N, C-alpha and C positions, 0 to 999 in steps of 0.2 A: 296583383293576383298571381298565386300559385301556380306552375303549370306542371303536373306531374312527370312529363316528361324532361323538363328544363334540370341542371344543375347550377345551384347558386354559389357562389362565394361567399365565405362566413367571417366575420372578425372574430378573435376570443377577448373576450373583454372580462378582467378581473373582476370578482365578486367580494367584498368583503360584508360581513355579518359582524359586528359587534353588540353584545349585550352585559347586563347582569345577572345575575343569577344567587340569589339568597339562596343558602342549602345548610340541610345540618349535619350533610356529609362529607368528612373531609378528605381527601383525595391521596395517598400516598404516592403513589408513581406521575409520572407527568407533574407537568407545571401549567397545564391550559385551564385555565378557571381557578387557577391558585390565590391569585392576586385580587380577585375578586369579580376581573371582567374576563369572558369569555367571546375570546375570535375564531371566526369561522371563514376557510377561505375556497370560494369557487371559482368556477369559469364558466361565463358566457357564452355561447355558442349562437353569433345573433346574425343571419341570413344578411345581404346586404342589398336592401331596397324592397325587403319582403314583410310590412307589417303582419303584428300577429297578435289576437287577443289569447294566445294561449299559451302558456310554457311548459314544456317537457322535463321534470325533473328527474335527472339518475342521483342514488345517491347510495353508498356502500357502505355498512357500516366502519372499514380500516380502510378502504381503497379509494383511489382518486382513479377518476373515470376519463377525466377531460382528453386521453389521448389514446383510449378505446377508440376500438373501427364503429361502431355503433351511433356515438354519440353526433359524428362526425359526419355518418352516411345520413343520418337525420338532418342534421343543419344544411349540407348539402340538397337536402330536398326541400327544404323551404323551410322548415319546424326550428322553431328558438328554443334550442334545447340550454336546460342549465345541469352541470357535472356540480354537485355541491360535498364538500369535502368536512366531514366530522370533526369533530376537538380530539377523535383519536385517529386521524389519518396517518397508516404507515405506520401503527401503534396499537399493535392487536393485545397487547401486553396487560395493558391499562384498560380496555375497552369496560363502559359501564352501557347495556344497552338503551338503560331505562333513560340516558343521560342523552342518546344519540336521537331517541324521539324528541328531545328537548329542540334537540337541535335543527333536525328536520320541519319543526314548525316553524322553527326562527325563518328557515330556509322561504317556507311557504306563507308567511307575513311581509317578508321582505317583499319576495315576490310581485306579492299584489299591492303593498303600499307605499312601496321606493320605486319599483319597475314597472308598475301600471298593469300589470296583466289579470286579466277577468281570471281566467280558469289556471289551472296548476293539474297539470294529470303527473301522477308517480309514477314511472317506468323502474318497476323491480325486476335488475338484472342479479342473476347469482345470487351471492349475499343479500342485494336489495331487495329481493323477492319478499322473504320472510319479515325486513325491517318494514317493509312498506305498509304490511300486512297488519301487522304487531301496531305499528303508526295509525292506522286508520281506525282500528279498533277503539285504541285509548283516545282516541280525536271524538268518536262516536262516543261512546259509554266509559272512561273514564276509571278504571279499578284500581291501579297500582299504588301505592303508599308507602312501600319498600323494595329494595332489589332482591333479588333469592338469597341473597348475603345476608338479609336483615337489616342493611344500611339507611335510613330513612330518606326517601325521596319522591315526593309527592304527584304524580302527575295527574290527581283528581283535581289539582288546584292550578296545571300550567296554562289551562286555556289553551289547548293544541285546535288549529284550525283545521277544519276538513278540507280533504282534496277533492278535486274534481271527476277522478277517474283514476284505474288503474291498471296498469298493462305488463304481463309478464314474459320475461324474457330468461329463458333458461334459468330461471328460478329453482333454489334447492329449497329443500324443506323447513330448515330452521340448524342454527348453530346448538341450540339444546339436544336437538334428536341425532342431528349428524354426531357430535361429541359424545352424547351417551350412549349410541351404539357402535362407539368403539372401545370402549370400555370393557374390562378383560370381566366378564357375569361372574367368573370364579373365585375371584379375586373379592371377600365378603367385610372384609375389615383392610383399610390402605394405611390404617397405623401399624398393623402388625409387619413383620421381617417379610418382604415381599415373596421369596424363595420359601417360607416356611409351608411344609404339609397342612398345619393346623389352620390356616385361613384358606384353604381351600376344600371345593367340594367335587366329589366324582361326577355327581348327576349334574353341574353347571360347567364342567370343563369341555369343552370343543373337542379336543384332539388328545391321545394320550400318546406314548411313547411305543411303535410299534403297530399302530392301528390308524397310523395320519387323520384322516377327517372323515372317517366312516362314521363317527357318533352323530354327525351331523345328519344322517341320511336314515337314524336309525332310534327305537326310543323317545320318542318324541317330537324328531325332527330339529332343525333347527331354530324353530320359534322357541322352544325351552331355556337354551343359554340364552338367547336374545331377551326373553320377557323375563327371565332372572335378575339380569342386568338392568331391566328398567325399573325392576321392583327395589334396587337396593336404595337406602333411605335417601344418600344424598342427588340419586337421581330424579328422585320422584320430585323433588321440588320444581323440577326444570322442564322433566318432559313431560311434550301433549299426551302421552300415554300410560302415565303413571296414576291408572284410579285404584281406589278402593277393593275393588272388583280384583285386578290383577295383582295387587299385593295381597291379598288376603289368598289368592289361588296358590299362588308360589311365596309361602313362607319360609325366609331365611332361615338357613341351620342355626 
């Protein structure tokens, strides 16, 4: 039995999950799954002499977490922790979030059917927070049949197993929202010359020569450039605030 004041030694055990995944979408970048078989690599941090029916699962879209302090600290208190690497570990350039949700489901299924845990609790740390919520939403009520790019990938047929709980640690809002708000709202057509005045609008420009950033404090405040950026056609497909009323309220020039 665990005691809250005790510290336990733990072992780091390699976890390899292998599965075939029929998909109509062909990936251009990366080799994972291109031969019909996908391999996932993770690490189980298992305290010595401390049995548990519950597993705490850390997963990030593209980072590996087994050497980070939080999983090790939890294992030292007697928690069984799985640090799960996606098929895009350390490769953000090829990342497809819908496939990472499939990977997370494969780990949860492996934890129950192979490792023997009864409950799996997701730990959403940093980028893992939005991933965990996205996963559970699709596990409970799957709706996605295509990626934002339009490529076919059907999560409604993936039979994703639900987790038993969610814990968030310094979770950020999501990649779509973060990246969308980094976009320059004054650029209204990314196919035009980026320095061309024809593709910029004074109303959306956050600052102009000689005025610094005072534009943000008047004439509608900071929210107008931000909202106009969210209303861009490319952004509206992925941003959670990209609703019809916002787009109609801020028509692009």
